[in-house]
VMD Tcl script that draws the C-alpha trace (Angstrom):
set ca {
  {29.07 53.68 2.66}
  {31.93 51.18 2.31}
  {31.52 47.76 3.90}
  {35.02 47.81 5.40}
  {38.21 49.86 5.32}
  {39.42 47.57 2.53}
  {36.52 48.71 0.36}
  {37.30 52.43 0.66}
  {39.14 52.68 -2.66}
  {37.94 50.45 -5.52}
  {38.65 50.14 -9.21}
  {35.75 48.63 -11.11}
  {35.48 47.51 -14.73}
  {32.03 47.98 -16.28}
  {30.61 47.28 -19.71}
  {30.48 50.39 -21.91}
  {26.78 50.96 -21.17}
  {27.55 50.89 -17.41}
  {24.85 48.28 -16.81}
  {27.00 45.31 -15.72}
  {29.94 45.23 -13.34}
  {32.49 42.99 -15.09}
  {35.09 42.83 -12.34}
  {36.62 44.68 -9.42}
  {40.34 44.99 -10.05}
  {41.46 46.49 -6.74}
  {40.14 47.13 -3.24}
  {42.43 49.01 -0.91}
  {42.34 51.23 2.17}
  {45.43 53.04 0.81}
  {44.94 55.81 -1.74}
  {48.53 55.51 -3.08}
  {48.08 51.81 -3.81}
  {44.76 52.58 -5.43}
  {46.29 55.28 -7.65}
  {49.04 52.89 -8.80}
  {46.44 50.23 -9.58}
  {44.37 52.84 -11.46}
  {47.29 53.74 -13.73}
  {47.99 50.07 -14.38}
  {44.32 49.32 -15.06}
  {44.19 52.04 -17.71}
  {47.05 50.34 -19.59}
  {45.84 46.77 -19.03}
  {42.13 47.12 -19.84}
  {41.90 48.78 -23.27}
  {38.44 49.77 -24.44}
  {36.78 49.23 -21.06}
  {34.87 51.60 -18.78}
  {36.84 52.04 -15.55}
  {35.46 53.65 -12.42}
  {37.70 54.65 -9.52}
  {35.73 55.02 -6.29}
  {36.30 56.24 -2.77}
  {33.40 54.63 -0.95}
  {30.38 55.60 -3.05}
  {32.06 58.72 -4.46}
  {33.25 58.42 -8.08}
  {36.75 59.93 -8.22}
  {37.51 59.11 -11.86}
  {35.56 57.49 -14.69}
  {36.92 56.83 -18.18}
  {36.64 54.58 -21.19}
  {40.23 53.51 -21.73}
  {41.81 54.06 -25.14}
  {42.01 51.16 -27.55}
  {39.84 48.19 -28.39}
  {39.16 45.34 -25.98}
  {41.64 42.59 -26.85}
  {40.92 39.90 -24.28}
  {38.00 39.43 -21.94}
  {38.80 40.38 -18.35}
  {39.78 37.40 -16.26}
  {40.02 36.93 -12.52}
  {41.84 34.69 -10.11}
  {41.00 31.06 -10.91}
  {41.59 28.31 -8.35}
  {43.96 30.47 -6.34}
  {46.18 31.41 -9.27}
  {46.20 34.48 -11.47}
  {45.15 33.54 -14.99}
  {47.55 34.57 -17.74}
  {44.61 36.25 -19.51}
  {45.31 39.27 -17.34}
  {48.27 39.88 -19.65}
  {50.65 40.96 -16.92}
  {54.24 41.76 -17.72}
  {57.10 39.57 -16.56}
  {58.32 42.47 -14.42}
  {55.09 42.32 -12.39}
  {56.02 38.90 -10.98}
  {57.10 38.72 -7.34}
  {59.41 36.34 -5.50}
  {56.48 34.26 -4.26}
  {55.11 33.67 -7.77}
  {55.89 30.45 -9.63}
  {55.29 29.98 -13.36}
  {54.01 26.85 -15.02}
  {53.80 26.37 -18.78}
  {50.91 24.19 -19.92}
  {50.54 22.78 -23.46}
  {46.98 22.99 -24.75}
  {47.55 20.07 -27.16}
  {49.03 17.35 -24.95}
  {48.46 18.81 -21.44}
  {52.16 18.53 -20.66}
  {53.14 21.04 -18.00}
  {56.47 22.15 -16.58}
  {57.83 24.68 -14.14}
  {59.36 27.73 -15.85}
  {61.91 30.03 -14.22}
  {60.74 33.66 -14.38}
  {64.34 34.92 -14.31}
  {65.12 32.99 -17.52}
  {62.10 34.48 -19.30}
  {62.99 37.99 -18.10}
  {66.56 37.54 -19.32}
  {65.37 36.37 -22.73}
  {62.33 38.63 -23.35}
  {62.82 41.54 -20.92}
  {60.84 42.57 -17.85}
  {58.32 44.58 -19.94}
  {57.33 41.59 -22.08}
  {53.65 40.72 -21.72}
  {52.45 37.18 -21.13}
  {50.52 37.17 -24.42}
  {53.77 37.81 -26.31}
  {55.83 35.27 -24.37}
  {53.14 32.57 -24.71}
  {53.25 32.88 -28.51}
  {57.03 32.39 -28.49}
  {57.05 29.31 -26.24}
  {56.64 25.76 -27.51}
  {55.99 22.40 -25.88}
  {59.02 20.16 -25.46}
  {56.89 17.04 -25.08}
  {54.54 16.85 -28.08}
  {55.35 16.90 -31.78}
  {53.01 19.84 -32.43}
  {54.90 22.22 -30.19}
  {52.08 24.25 -28.67}
  {50.15 26.44 -28.09}
  {51.44 27.03 -24.56}
  {49.71 28.90 -21.75}
  {51.58 30.38 -18.79}
  {50.01 30.14 -15.36}
  {51.04 32.11 -12.29}
  {50.85 30.31 -8.96}
  {51.74 31.48 -5.48}
  {54.24 29.60 -3.38}
  {52.45 27.67 -0.63}
  {52.75 29.18 2.81}
  {54.60 27.09 5.37}
}
mol new
graphics top color blue
foreach p $ca { graphics top sphere $p radius 0.5 }
foreach p [lrange $ca 0 end-1] q [lrange $ca 1 end] { graphics top cylinder $p $q radius 0.2 }
display resetview
């Protein structure tokens, strides 16, 4: 039985042997939200075992096509890590982007609208990160994009 209404619909990522729960991508009381998250999870987690649950009932269970490219990541310190490889079009008005240089630790605010205009809303973070360079150090990168939420006032 689910612990709360929020736990009714869940999308879980397991290792291929189904011995270790890697992460829970979505918990929702709404089946439509859960179905949308399921379709997105199939595209965003290649080569992983996904299980879609309603309470304890397994609704769908698949190993997604493709090979795992990046290890699943979760929210770190209140921000969504770029390792999730979201597209620029997935950003919302309350999200703020920060580019961070791995060489010199220089960081700067980046306008999502400018990136969308240049690379398109379907561009994935992994692609955009490879194209960006640091404006502070001589080496020019590599740069990591971080998504942060606007603080609530």
